[in-house]
mmJSON file of the N, C-alpha and C atoms, coordinates in Angstrom:
{"data_MODEL":{"atom_site":{
"group_PDB":["ATOM","ATOM","ATOM","ATOM","ATOM","ATOM","ATOM","ATOM","ATOM","ATOM","ATOM","ATOM","ATOM","ATOM","ATOM","ATOM","ATOM","ATOM","ATOM","ATOM","ATOM","ATOM","ATOM","ATOM","ATOM","ATOM","ATOM","ATOM","ATOM","ATOM","ATOM","ATOM","ATOM","ATOM","ATOM","ATOM","ATOM","ATOM","ATOM","ATOM","ATOM","ATOM","ATOM","ATOM","ATOM","ATOM","ATOM","ATOM","ATOM","ATOM","ATOM","ATOM","ATOM","ATOM","ATOM","ATOM","ATOM","ATOM","ATOM","ATOM","ATOM","ATOM","ATOM","ATOM","ATOM","ATOM","ATOM","ATOM","ATOM","ATOM","ATOM","ATOM","ATOM","ATOM","ATOM","ATOM","ATOM","ATOM","ATOM","ATOM","ATOM","ATOM","ATOM","ATOM","ATOM","ATOM","ATOM","ATOM","ATOM","ATOM","ATOM","ATOM","ATOM","ATOM","ATOM","ATOM","ATOM","ATOM","ATOM","ATOM","ATOM","ATOM","ATOM","ATOM","ATOM","ATOM","ATOM","ATOM","ATOM","ATOM","ATOM","ATOM","ATOM","ATOM","ATOM","ATOM","ATOM","ATOM","ATOM","ATOM","ATOM","ATOM","ATOM","ATOM","ATOM","ATOM","ATOM","ATOM","ATOM","ATOM","ATOM","ATOM","ATOM","ATOM","ATOM","ATOM","ATOM","ATOM","ATOM","ATOM","ATOM","ATOM","ATOM","ATOM","ATOM","ATOM","ATOM","ATOM","ATOM","ATOM","ATOM","ATOM","ATOM","ATOM","ATOM","ATOM","ATOM","ATOM","ATOM","ATOM","ATOM","ATOM","ATOM","ATOM","ATOM","ATOM","ATOM","ATOM","ATOM","ATOM","ATOM","ATOM","ATOM","ATOM","ATOM","ATOM","ATOM","ATOM","ATOM","ATOM","ATOM","ATOM","ATOM","ATOM","ATOM","ATOM","ATOM","ATOM","ATOM","ATOM","ATOM","ATOM","ATOM","ATOM","ATOM","ATOM","ATOM","ATOM","ATOM","ATOM","ATOM","ATOM","ATOM","ATOM","ATOM","ATOM","ATOM","ATOM","ATOM","ATOM","ATOM","ATOM","ATOM","ATOM","ATOM","ATOM","ATOM","ATOM","ATOM","ATOM","ATOM","ATOM","ATOM","ATOM","ATOM"],
"id":[1,2,3,4,5,6,7,8,9,10,11,12,13,14,15,16,17,18,19,20,21,22,23,24,25,26,27,28,29,30,31,32,33,34,35,36,37,38,39,40,41,42,43,44,45,46,47,48,49,50,51,52,53,54,55,56,57,58,59,60,61,62,63,64,65,66,67,68,69,70,71,72,73,74,75,76,77,78,79,80,81,82,83,84,85,86,87,88,89,90,91,92,93,94,95,96,97,98,99,100,101,102,103,104,105,106,107,108,109,110,111,112,113,114,115,116,117,118,119,120,121,122,123,124,125,126,127,128,129,130,131,132,133,134,135,136,137,138,139,140,141,142,143,144,145,146,147,148,149,150,151,152,153,154,155,156,157,158,159,160,161,162,163,164,165,166,167,168,169,170,171,172,173,174,175,176,177,178,179,180,181,182,183,184,185,186,187,188,189,190,191,192,193,194,195,196,197,198,199,200,201,202,203,204,205,206,207,208,209,210,211,212,213,214,215,216,217,218,219,220,221,222,223,224,225],
"type_symbol":["N","C","C","N","C","C","N","C","C","N","C","C","N","C","C","N","C","C","N","C","C","N","C","C","N","C","C","N","C","C","N","C","C","N","C","C","N","C","C","N","C","C","N","C","C","N","C","C","N","C","C","N","C","C","N","C","C","N","C","C","N","C","C","N","C","C","N","C","C","N","C","C","N","C","C","N","C","C","N","C","C","N","C","C","N","C","C","N","C","C","N","C","C","N","C","C","N","C","C","N","C","C","N","C","C","N","C","C","N","C","C","N","C","C","N","C","C","N","C","C","N","C","C","N","C","C","N","C","C","N","C","C","N","C","C","N","C","C","N","C","C","N","C","C","N","C","C","N","C","C","N","C","C","N","C","C","N","C","C","N","C","C","N","C","C","N","C","C","N","C","C","N","C","C","N","C","C","N","C","C","N","C","C","N","C","C","N","C","C","N","C","C","N","C","C","N","C","C","N","C","C","N","C","C","N","C","C","N","C","C","N","C","C","N","C","C","N","C","C","N","C","C","N","C","C"],
"label_atom_id":["N","CA","C","N","CA","C","N","CA","C","N","CA","C","N","CA","C","N","CA","C","N","CA","C","N","CA","C","N","CA","C","N","CA","C","N","CA","C","N","CA","C","N","CA","C","N","CA","C","N","CA","C","N","CA","C","N","CA","C","N","CA","C","N","CA","C","N","CA","C","N","CA","C","N","CA","C","N","CA","C","N","CA","C","N","CA","C","N","CA","C","N","CA","C","N","CA","C","N","CA","C","N","CA","C","N","CA","C","N","CA","C","N","CA","C","N","CA","C","N","CA","C","N","CA","C","N","CA","C","N","CA","C","N","CA","C","N","CA","C","N","CA","C","N","CA","C","N","CA","C","N","CA","C","N","CA","C","N","CA","C","N","CA","C","N","CA","C","N","CA","C","N","CA","C","N","CA","C","N","CA","C","N","CA","C","N","CA","C","N","CA","C","N","CA","C","N","CA","C","N","CA","C","N","CA","C","N","CA","C","N","CA","C","N","CA","C","N","CA","C","N","CA","C","N","CA","C","N","CA","C","N","CA","C","N","CA","C","N","CA","C","N","CA","C","N","CA","C","N","CA","C","N","CA","C","N","CA","C","N","CA","C"],
"label_alt_id":[null,null,null,null,null,null,null,null,null,null,null,null,null,null,null,null,null,null,null,null,null,null,null,null,null,null,null,null,null,null,null,null,null,null,null,null,null,null,null,null,null,null,null,null,null,null,null,null,null,null,null,null,null,null,null,null,null,null,null,null,null,null,null,null,null,null,null,null,null,null,null,null,null,null,null,null,null,null,null,null,null,null,null,null,null,null,null,null,null,null,null,null,null,null,null,null,null,null,null,null,null,null,null,null,null,null,null,null,null,null,null,null,null,null,null,null,null,null,null,null,null,null,null,null,null,null,null,null,null,null,null,null,null,null,null,null,null,null,null,null,null,null,null,null,null,null,null,null,null,null,null,null,null,null,null,null,null,null,null,null,null,null,null,null,null,null,null,null,null,null,null,null,null,null,null,null,null,null,null,null,null,null,null,null,null,null,null,null,null,null,null,null,null,null,null,null,null,null,null,null,null,null,null,null,null,null,null,null,null,null,null,null,null,null,null,null,null,null,null,null,null,null,null,null,null],
"label_comp_id":["MET","MET","MET","SER","SER","SER","MET","MET","MET","ASP","ASP","ASP","PRO","PRO","PRO","ASP","ASP","ASP","PRO","PRO","PRO","ALA","ALA","ALA","ARG","ARG","ARG","THR","THR","THR","PRO","PRO","PRO","ASP","ASP","ASP","LEU","LEU","LEU","GLU","GLU","GLU","PRO","PRO","PRO","GLY","GLY","GLY","GLY","GLY","GLY","GLY","GLY","GLY","VAL","VAL","VAL","ARG","ARG","ARG","PRO","PRO","PRO","GLY","GLY","GLY","ASP","ASP","ASP","THR","THR","THR","PRO","PRO","PRO","PRO","PRO","PRO","ASP","ASP","ASP","THR","THR","THR","PRO","PRO","PRO","GLN","GLN","GLN","THR","THR","THR","SER","SER","SER","GLY","GLY","GLY","LEU","LEU","LEU","SER","SER","SER","ALA","ALA","ALA","PRO","PRO","PRO","GLU","GLU","GLU","PRO","PRO","PRO","ARG","ARG","ARG","THR","THR","THR","SER","SER","SER","LYS","LYS","LYS","HIS","HIS","HIS","PHE","PHE","PHE","PRO","PRO","PRO","PRO","PRO","PRO","THR","THR","THR","GLY","GLY","GLY","VAL","VAL","VAL","ALA","ALA","ALA","ALA","ALA","ALA","VAL","VAL","VAL","ALA","ALA","ALA","VAL","VAL","VAL","MET","MET","MET","VAL","VAL","VAL","LEU","LEU","LEU","LEU","LEU","LEU","VAL","VAL","VAL","ALA","ALA","ALA","VAL","VAL","VAL","PHE","PHE","PHE","VAL","VAL","VAL","ALA","ALA","ALA","VAL","VAL","VAL","ALA","ALA","ALA","VAL","VAL","VAL","ALA","ALA","ALA","LEU","LEU","LEU","ILE","ILE","ILE","VAL","VAL","VAL","SER","SER","SER","MET","MET","MET","PHE","PHE","PHE"],
"label_asym_id":["A","A","A","A","A","A","A","A","A","A","A","A","A","A","A","A","A","A","A","A","A","A","A","A","A","A","A","A","A","A","A","A","A","A","A","A","A","A","A","A","A","A","A","A","A","A","A","A","A","A","A","A","A","A","A","A","A","A","A","A","A","A","A","A","A","A","A","A","A","A","A","A","A","A","A","A","A","A","A","A","A","A","A","A","A","A","A","A","A","A","A","A","A","A","A","A","A","A","A","A","A","A","A","A","A","A","A","A","A","A","A","A","A","A","A","A","A","A","A","A","A","A","A","A","A","A","A","A","A","A","A","A","A","A","A","A","A","A","A","A","A","A","A","A","A","A","A","A","A","A","A","A","A","A","A","A","A","A","A","A","A","A","A","A","A","A","A","A","A","A","A","A","A","A","A","A","A","A","A","A","A","A","A","A","A","A","A","A","A","A","A","A","A","A","A","A","A","A","A","A","A","A","A","A","A","A","A","A","A","A","A","A","A","A","A","A","A","A","A","A","A","A","A","A","A"],
"label_entity_id":["1","1","1","1","1","1","1","1","1","1","1","1","1","1","1","1","1","1","1","1","1","1","1","1","1","1","1","1","1","1","1","1","1","1","1","1","1","1","1","1","1","1","1","1","1","1","1","1","1","1","1","1","1","1","1","1","1","1","1","1","1","1","1","1","1","1","1","1","1","1","1","1","1","1","1","1","1","1","1","1","1","1","1","1","1","1","1","1","1","1","1","1","1","1","1","1","1","1","1","1","1","1","1","1","1","1","1","1","1","1","1","1","1","1","1","1","1","1","1","1","1","1","1","1","1","1","1","1","1","1","1","1","1","1","1","1","1","1","1","1","1","1","1","1","1","1","1","1","1","1","1","1","1","1","1","1","1","1","1","1","1","1","1","1","1","1","1","1","1","1","1","1","1","1","1","1","1","1","1","1","1","1","1","1","1","1","1","1","1","1","1","1","1","1","1","1","1","1","1","1","1","1","1","1","1","1","1","1","1","1","1","1","1","1","1","1","1","1","1","1","1","1","1","1","1"],
"label_seq_id":[1,1,1,2,2,2,3,3,3,4,4,4,5,5,5,6,6,6,7,7,7,8,8,8,9,9,9,10,10,10,11,11,11,12,12,12,13,13,13,14,14,14,15,15,15,16,16,16,17,17,17,18,18,18,19,19,19,20,20,20,21,21,21,22,22,22,23,23,23,24,24,24,25,25,25,26,26,26,27,27,27,28,28,28,29,29,29,30,30,30,31,31,31,32,32,32,33,33,33,34,34,34,35,35,35,36,36,36,37,37,37,38,38,38,39,39,39,40,40,40,41,41,41,42,42,42,43,43,43,44,44,44,45,45,45,46,46,46,47,47,47,48,48,48,49,49,49,50,50,50,51,51,51,52,52,52,53,53,53,54,54,54,55,55,55,56,56,56,57,57,57,58,58,58,59,59,59,60,60,60,61,61,61,62,62,62,63,63,63,64,64,64,65,65,65,66,66,66,67,67,67,68,68,68,69,69,69,70,70,70,71,71,71,72,72,72,73,73,73,74,74,74,75,75,75],
"pdbx_PDB_ins_code":[null,null,null,null,null,null,null,null,null,null,null,null,null,null,null,null,null,null,null,null,null,null,null,null,null,null,null,null,null,null,null,null,null,null,null,null,null,null,null,null,null,null,null,null,null,null,null,null,null,null,null,null,null,null,null,null,null,null,null,null,null,null,null,null,null,null,null,null,null,null,null,null,null,null,null,null,null,null,null,null,null,null,null,null,null,null,null,null,null,null,null,null,null,null,null,null,null,null,null,null,null,null,null,null,null,null,null,null,null,null,null,null,null,null,null,null,null,null,null,null,null,null,null,null,null,null,null,null,null,null,null,null,null,null,null,null,null,null,null,null,null,null,null,null,null,null,null,null,null,null,null,null,null,null,null,null,null,null,null,null,null,null,null,null,null,null,null,null,null,null,null,null,null,null,null,null,null,null,null,null,null,null,null,null,null,null,null,null,null,null,null,null,null,null,null,null,null,null,null,null,null,null,null,null,null,null,null,null,null,null,null,null,null,null,null,null,null,null,null,null,null,null,null,null,null],
"Cartn_x":[46.32,46.221,44.742,44.287,42.891,42.661,41.473,41.116,40.611,40.232,39.751,40.93,40.747,41.839,42.072,43.304,43.679,43.395,42.47,42.145,43.349,44.305,45.482,46.361,46.277,47.136,46.382,45.07,44.287,44.459,44.858,45.066,43.753,43.847,42.745,41.678,41.978,41.036,41.392,40.372,40.587,40.801,41.258,41.524,40.318,39.096,37.912,37.456,38.095,37.72,36.888,36.5,35.709,36.601,36.001,36.752,36.482,37.449,37.304,36.378,35.647,34.78,35.588,35.059,35.739,36.596,36.833,37.658,36.863,35.548,34.74,34.485,34.333,34.073,32.68,32.483,31.153,30.163,28.886,27.846,27.998,27.678,27.745,26.525,26.686,25.527,24.549,23.288,22.245,21.757,21.529,20.967,19.546,18.72,17.343,16.958,15.9,15.433,15.908,15.511,15.852,17.089,17.835,19.016,18.658,17.538,17.081,15.563,14.992,13.532,12.894,11.811,11.076,10.26,10.192,9.365,7.883,7.126,5.684,5.044,4.141,3.44,2.062,1.551,0.22,-0.828,-1.954,-3.003,-4.043,-3.912,-4.907,-4.383,-5.321,-4.985,-4.53,-3.418,-2.908,-3.815,-3.832,-4.679,-4.345,-3.086,-2.733,-3.321,-3.43,-4.055,-5.539,-6.187,-7.614,-7.821,-6.966,-7.083,-6.853,-5.874,-5.588,-6.769,-7.368,-8.53,-9.701,-9.909,-11.008,-10.813,-9.593,-9.313,-9.551,-9.129,-9.328,-10.814,-11.58,-13.025,-13.667,-13.25,-13.791,-13.449,-12.212,-11.818,-12.604,-12.8,-13.569,-15.019,-15.587,-16.971,-17.11,-16.158,-16.196,-16.059,-15.156,-14.964,-16.244,-16.89,-18.128,-19.227,-19.318,-20.347,-20.144,-18.911,-18.629,-18.931,-18.566,-18.834,-20.334,-21.099,-22.556,-23.133,-22.652,-23.151,-22.852,-21.692,-21.35,-22.221,-22.474,-23.307,-24.743,-25.265,-26.639,-26.763,-25.752,-25.825,-25.766,-25.314,-25.254,-26.642,-27.581,-28.916,-29.886],
"Cartn_y":[9.223,9.318,9.213,10.145,10.201,9.327,8.721,7.903,8.765,10.022,10.914,11.396,11.486,11.981,13.473,13.867,15.274,15.985,16.96,17.644,18.333,18.746,19.417,18.444,17.164,16.182,15.286,15.492,14.677,15.212,14.36,14.842,15.224,16.095,16.538,17.349,17.913,18.807,20.25,21.049,22.472,23.138,24.374,25.038,25.103,25.205,25.271,23.91,22.856,21.514,20.768,21.422,20.756,19.965,19.292,18.534,19.119,18.957,19.45,18.534,19.082,18.241,17.127,15.938,14.801,14.018,14.546,13.837,12.865,12.95,12.023,10.759,9.628,8.397,8.434,7.709,7.681,6.95,7.187,6.476,4.975,4.227,2.778,2.282,1.249,0.734,0.071,0.196,-0.407,-1.682,-2.687,-3.92,-4.06,-4.659,-4.866,-6.31,-6.721,-8.083,-8.98,-10.207,-11.181,-11.963,-12.431,-13.214,-14.65,-15.117,-16.474,-16.452,-17.358,-17.374,-17.672,-17.0,-17.229,-18.513,-19.303,-20.511,-20.15,-20.984,-20.745,-20.984,-20.114,-20.268,-20.857,-21.534,-22.114,-21.015,-21.225,-20.214,-20.483,-21.563,-21.88,-21.509,-21.358,-21.019,-22.301,-22.295,-23.526,-24.015,-25.32,-25.873,-25.295,-25.009,-24.424,-23.03,-22.304,-20.985,-21.086,-22.07,-22.291,-22.654,-23.529,-23.935,-22.746,-21.906,-20.743,-19.774,-19.544,-18.65,-19.253,-20.559,-21.211,-21.113,-21.312,-21.21,-19.786,-18.806,-17.409,-17.062,-17.524,-17.266,-17.917,-19.134,-19.824,-19.076,-18.608,-17.858,-16.556,-15.851,-14.606,-14.903,-15.981,-16.333,-16.666,-17.405,-17.734,-16.463,-15.585,-14.326,-13.495,-13.377,-12.601,-13.258,-14.582,-15.281,-15.065,-15.139,-14.916,-13.469,-12.531,-11.12,-10.861,-11.423,-11.246,-11.892,-13.073,-13.75,-12.935,-12.336,-11.502,-10.252,-9.652,-8.446,-8.789,-9.906,-10.312,-10.672,-11.304,-11.703,-10.506,-9.359,-8.159,-7.566,-7.818,-7.213,-8.146],
"Cartn_z":[15.993,14.546,14.153,13.358,12.947,11.721,11.659,10.499,9.348,9.637,8.592,7.756,6.435,5.6,5.832,5.696,5.848,4.534,4.508,3.254,2.623,3.437,2.875,2.104,2.404,1.748,0.772,0.617,-0.302,-1.716,-2.67,-4.037,-4.713,-5.675,-6.532,-5.812,-4.641,-3.989,-4.316,-4.532,-4.747,-3.393,-3.37,-2.094,-1.164,-1.665,-0.818,-0.327,-0.751,-0.331,-1.355,-2.435,-3.467,-4.41,-5.331,-6.33,-7.702,-8.563,-9.924,-10.713,-11.685,-12.508,-13.174,-13.145,-13.753,-12.776,-11.577,-10.602,-9.741,-9.794,-9.001,-9.817,-9.172,-9.926,-10.543,-11.624,-12.239,-11.345,-11.615,-10.868,-11.065,-10.036,-10.152,-10.908,-11.711,-12.444,-11.491,-11.797,-10.972,-11.642,-10.852,-11.389,-10.879,-11.675,-11.256,-11.524,-10.912,-11.102,-9.987,-10.065,-9.04,-9.458,-8.48,-8.791,-9.139,-8.651,-8.942,-9.037,-9.802,-9.893,-8.542,-8.267,-7.027,-7.152,-6.081,-6.153,-6.209,-6.872,-6.973,-5.616,-5.264,-3.995,-4.253,-3.249,-3.398,-3.243,-3.853,-3.834,-2.746,-1.996,-0.974,0.41,1.327,2.711,3.409,4.121,4.739,5.871,6.103,7.172,8.547,8.805,10.103,10.245,9.16,9.199,9.488,8.876,9.13,10.595,11.127,12.531,13.459,13.145,13.988,13.996,12.84,12.766,13.54,13.415,14.128,15.639,16.109,17.546,18.029,17.258,17.655,17.703,16.727,16.723,17.941,18.268,19.441,20.727,20.854,22.047,22.182,21.087,21.127,21.504,20.964,21.292,22.773,23.331,24.762,25.589,25.195,25.919,25.918,24.771,24.675,25.509,25.464,26.242,27.737,28.208,29.629,30.002,29.143,29.422,29.512,28.594,28.621,29.875,30.244,31.445,32.694,32.775,33.929,33.994,32.858,32.829,33.216,32.703,33.016,34.493,35.075,36.484,37.426,36.953,37.788,38.004,37.106,37.203,37.796],
"occupancy":[1.0,1.0,1.0,1.0,1.0,1.0,1.0,1.0,1.0,1.0,1.0,1.0,1.0,1.0,1.0,1.0,1.0,1.0,1.0,1.0,1.0,1.0,1.0,1.0,1.0,1.0,1.0,1.0,1.0,1.0,1.0,1.0,1.0,1.0,1.0,1.0,1.0,1.0,1.0,1.0,1.0,1.0,1.0,1.0,1.0,1.0,1.0,1.0,1.0,1.0,1.0,1.0,1.0,1.0,1.0,1.0,1.0,1.0,1.0,1.0,1.0,1.0,1.0,1.0,1.0,1.0,1.0,1.0,1.0,1.0,1.0,1.0,1.0,1.0,1.0,1.0,1.0,1.0,1.0,1.0,1.0,1.0,1.0,1.0,1.0,1.0,1.0,1.0,1.0,1.0,1.0,1.0,1.0,1.0,1.0,1.0,1.0,1.0,1.0,1.0,1.0,1.0,1.0,1.0,1.0,1.0,1.0,1.0,1.0,1.0,1.0,1.0,1.0,1.0,1.0,1.0,1.0,1.0,1.0,1.0,1.0,1.0,1.0,1.0,1.0,1.0,1.0,1.0,1.0,1.0,1.0,1.0,1.0,1.0,1.0,1.0,1.0,1.0,1.0,1.0,1.0,1.0,1.0,1.0,1.0,1.0,1.0,1.0,1.0,1.0,1.0,1.0,1.0,1.0,1.0,1.0,1.0,1.0,1.0,1.0,1.0,1.0,1.0,1.0,1.0,1.0,1.0,1.0,1.0,1.0,1.0,1.0,1.0,1.0,1.0,1.0,1.0,1.0,1.0,1.0,1.0,1.0,1.0,1.0,1.0,1.0,1.0,1.0,1.0,1.0,1.0,1.0,1.0,1.0,1.0,1.0,1.0,1.0,1.0,1.0,1.0,1.0,1.0,1.0,1.0,1.0,1.0,1.0,1.0,1.0,1.0,1.0,1.0,1.0,1.0,1.0,1.0,1.0,1.0,1.0,1.0,1.0,1.0,1.0,1.0],
"B_iso_or_equiv":[0.0,0.0,0.0,0.0,0.0,0.0,0.0,0.0,0.0,0.0,0.0,0.0,0.0,0.0,0.0,0.0,0.0,0.0,0.0,0.0,0.0,0.0,0.0,0.0,0.0,0.0,0.0,0.0,0.0,0.0,0.0,0.0,0.0,0.0,0.0,0.0,0.0,0.0,0.0,0.0,0.0,0.0,0.0,0.0,0.0,0.0,0.0,0.0,0.0,0.0,0.0,0.0,0.0,0.0,0.0,0.0,0.0,0.0,0.0,0.0,0.0,0.0,0.0,0.0,0.0,0.0,0.0,0.0,0.0,0.0,0.0,0.0,0.0,0.0,0.0,0.0,0.0,0.0,0.0,0.0,0.0,0.0,0.0,0.0,0.0,0.0,0.0,0.0,0.0,0.0,0.0,0.0,0.0,0.0,0.0,0.0,0.0,0.0,0.0,0.0,0.0,0.0,0.0,0.0,0.0,0.0,0.0,0.0,0.0,0.0,0.0,0.0,0.0,0.0,0.0,0.0,0.0,0.0,0.0,0.0,0.0,0.0,0.0,0.0,0.0,0.0,0.0,0.0,0.0,0.0,0.0,0.0,0.0,0.0,0.0,0.0,0.0,0.0,0.0,0.0,0.0,0.0,0.0,0.0,0.0,0.0,0.0,0.0,0.0,0.0,0.0,0.0,0.0,0.0,0.0,0.0,0.0,0.0,0.0,0.0,0.0,0.0,0.0,0.0,0.0,0.0,0.0,0.0,0.0,0.0,0.0,0.0,0.0,0.0,0.0,0.0,0.0,0.0,0.0,0.0,0.0,0.0,0.0,0.0,0.0,0.0,0.0,0.0,0.0,0.0,0.0,0.0,0.0,0.0,0.0,0.0,0.0,0.0,0.0,0.0,0.0,0.0,0.0,0.0,0.0,0.0,0.0,0.0,0.0,0.0,0.0,0.0,0.0,0.0,0.0,0.0,0.0,0.0,0.0,0.0,0.0,0.0,0.0,0.0,0.0],
"pdbx_formal_charge":[null,null,null,null,null,null,null,null,null,null,null,null,null,null,null,null,null,null,null,null,null,null,null,null,null,null,null,null,null,null,null,null,null,null,null,null,null,null,null,null,null,null,null,null,null,null,null,null,null,null,null,null,null,null,null,null,null,null,null,null,null,null,null,null,null,null,null,null,null,null,null,null,null,null,null,null,null,null,null,null,null,null,null,null,null,null,null,null,null,null,null,null,null,null,null,null,null,null,null,null,null,null,null,null,null,null,null,null,null,null,null,null,null,null,null,null,null,null,null,null,null,null,null,null,null,null,null,null,null,null,null,null,null,null,null,null,null,null,null,null,null,null,null,null,null,null,null,null,null,null,null,null,null,null,null,null,null,null,null,null,null,null,null,null,null,null,null,null,null,null,null,null,null,null,null,null,null,null,null,null,null,null,null,null,null,null,null,null,null,null,null,null,null,null,null,null,null,null,null,null,null,null,null,null,null,null,null,null,null,null,null,null,null,null,null,null,null,null,null,null,null,null,null,null,null],
"auth_seq_id":[1,1,1,2,2,2,3,3,3,4,4,4,5,5,5,6,6,6,7,7,7,8,8,8,9,9,9,10,10,10,11,11,11,12,12,12,13,13,13,14,14,14,15,15,15,16,16,16,17,17,17,18,18,18,19,19,19,20,20,20,21,21,21,22,22,22,23,23,23,24,24,24,25,25,25,26,26,26,27,27,27,28,28,28,29,29,29,30,30,30,31,31,31,32,32,32,33,33,33,34,34,34,35,35,35,36,36,36,37,37,37,38,38,38,39,39,39,40,40,40,41,41,41,42,42,42,43,43,43,44,44,44,45,45,45,46,46,46,47,47,47,48,48,48,49,49,49,50,50,50,51,51,51,52,52,52,53,53,53,54,54,54,55,55,55,56,56,56,57,57,57,58,58,58,59,59,59,60,60,60,61,61,61,62,62,62,63,63,63,64,64,64,65,65,65,66,66,66,67,67,67,68,68,68,69,69,69,70,70,70,71,71,71,72,72,72,73,73,73,74,74,74,75,75,75],
"auth_comp_id":["MET","MET","MET","SER","SER","SER","MET","MET","MET","ASP","ASP","ASP","PRO","PRO","PRO","ASP","ASP","ASP","PRO","PRO","PRO","ALA","ALA","ALA","ARG","ARG","ARG","THR","THR","THR","PRO","PRO","PRO","ASP","ASP","ASP","LEU","LEU","LEU","GLU","GLU","GLU","PRO","PRO","PRO","GLY","GLY","GLY","GLY","GLY","GLY","GLY","GLY","GLY","VAL","VAL","VAL","ARG","ARG","ARG","PRO","PRO","PRO","GLY","GLY","GLY","ASP","ASP","ASP","THR","THR","THR","PRO","PRO","PRO","PRO","PRO","PRO","ASP","ASP","ASP","THR","THR","THR","PRO","PRO","PRO","GLN","GLN","GLN","THR","THR","THR","SER","SER","SER","GLY","GLY","GLY","LEU","LEU","LEU","SER","SER","SER","ALA","ALA","ALA","PRO","PRO","PRO","GLU","GLU","GLU","PRO","PRO","PRO","ARG","ARG","ARG","THR","THR","THR","SER","SER","SER","LYS","LYS","LYS","HIS","HIS","HIS","PHE","PHE","PHE","PRO","PRO","PRO","PRO","PRO","PRO","THR","THR","THR","GLY","GLY","GLY","VAL","VAL","VAL","ALA","ALA","ALA","ALA","ALA","ALA","VAL","VAL","VAL","ALA","ALA","ALA","VAL","VAL","VAL","MET","MET","MET","VAL","VAL","VAL","LEU","LEU","LEU","LEU","LEU","LEU","VAL","VAL","VAL","ALA","ALA","ALA","VAL","VAL","VAL","PHE","PHE","PHE","VAL","VAL","VAL","ALA","ALA","ALA","VAL","VAL","VAL","ALA","ALA","ALA","VAL","VAL","VAL","ALA","ALA","ALA","LEU","LEU","LEU","ILE","ILE","ILE","VAL","VAL","VAL","SER","SER","SER","MET","MET","MET","PHE","PHE","PHE"],
"auth_asym_id":["A","A","A","A","A","A","A","A","A","A","A","A","A","A","A","A","A","A","A","A","A","A","A","A","A","A","A","A","A","A","A","A","A","A","A","A","A","A","A","A","A","A","A","A","A","A","A","A","A","A","A","A","A","A","A","A","A","A","A","A","A","A","A","A","A","A","A","A","A","A","A","A","A","A","A","A","A","A","A","A","A","A","A","A","A","A","A","A","A","A","A","A","A","A","A","A","A","A","A","A","A","A","A","A","A","A","A","A","A","A","A","A","A","A","A","A","A","A","A","A","A","A","A","A","A","A","A","A","A","A","A","A","A","A","A","A","A","A","A","A","A","A","A","A","A","A","A","A","A","A","A","A","A","A","A","A","A","A","A","A","A","A","A","A","A","A","A","A","A","A","A","A","A","A","A","A","A","A","A","A","A","A","A","A","A","A","A","A","A","A","A","A","A","A","A","A","A","A","A","A","A","A","A","A","A","A","A","A","A","A","A","A","A","A","A","A","A","A","A","A","A","A","A","A","A"],
"auth_atom_id":["N","CA","C","N","CA","C","N","CA","C","N","CA","C","N","CA","C","N","CA","C","N","CA","C","N","CA","C","N","CA","C","N","CA","C","N","CA","C","N","CA","C","N","CA","C","N","CA","C","N","CA","C","N","CA","C","N","CA","C","N","CA","C","N","CA","C","N","CA","C","N","CA","C","N","CA","C","N","CA","C","N","CA","C","N","CA","C","N","CA","C","N","CA","C","N","CA","C","N","CA","C","N","CA","C","N","CA","C","N","CA","C","N","CA","C","N","CA","C","N","CA","C","N","CA","C","N","CA","C","N","CA","C","N","CA","C","N","CA","C","N","CA","C","N","CA","C","N","CA","C","N","CA","C","N","CA","C","N","CA","C","N","CA","C","N","CA","C","N","CA","C","N","CA","C","N","CA","C","N","CA","C","N","CA","C","N","CA","C","N","CA","C","N","CA","C","N","CA","C","N","CA","C","N","CA","C","N","CA","C","N","CA","C","N","CA","C","N","CA","C","N","CA","C","N","CA","C","N","CA","C","N","CA","C","N","CA","C","N","CA","C","N","CA","C","N","CA","C","N","CA","C","N","CA","C","N","CA","C","N","CA","C"],
"pdbx_PDB_model_num":[1,1,1,1,1,1,1,1,1,1,1,1,1,1,1,1,1,1,1,1,1,1,1,1,1,1,1,1,1,1,1,1,1,1,1,1,1,1,1,1,1,1,1,1,1,1,1,1,1,1,1,1,1,1,1,1,1,1,1,1,1,1,1,1,1,1,1,1,1,1,1,1,1,1,1,1,1,1,1,1,1,1,1,1,1,1,1,1,1,1,1,1,1,1,1,1,1,1,1,1,1,1,1,1,1,1,1,1,1,1,1,1,1,1,1,1,1,1,1,1,1,1,1,1,1,1,1,1,1,1,1,1,1,1,1,1,1,1,1,1,1,1,1,1,1,1,1,1,1,1,1,1,1,1,1,1,1,1,1,1,1,1,1,1,1,1,1,1,1,1,1,1,1,1,1,1,1,1,1,1,1,1,1,1,1,1,1,1,1,1,1,1,1,1,1,1,1,1,1,1,1,1,1,1,1,1,1,1,1,1,1,1,1,1,1,1,1,1,1,1,1,1,1,1,1]
}}}
C-alpha cells in the first residue's frame, strides 16, 4: 500500500491533476518578532577572551622566535 494519495480518488482535482481556484487553503499568517525579550548583553570583552588572546599572541611570538632562531642557525 502506497503512502502517496491516488490522484484518481482525491477530491477536488481536475482531470489534469490541477486544482480549481479556491480549493487550495489560504496562505498561513506569518508572525514576526521575538517570543520573549532578549537578555541584555555586556558591552565589555570577557576576561577569558582576553586571556585566550594573550595566550595565542604568546604562542605565535614563541613560534616566530624559534623559526627565526632556526633560520639564523642555518647560516
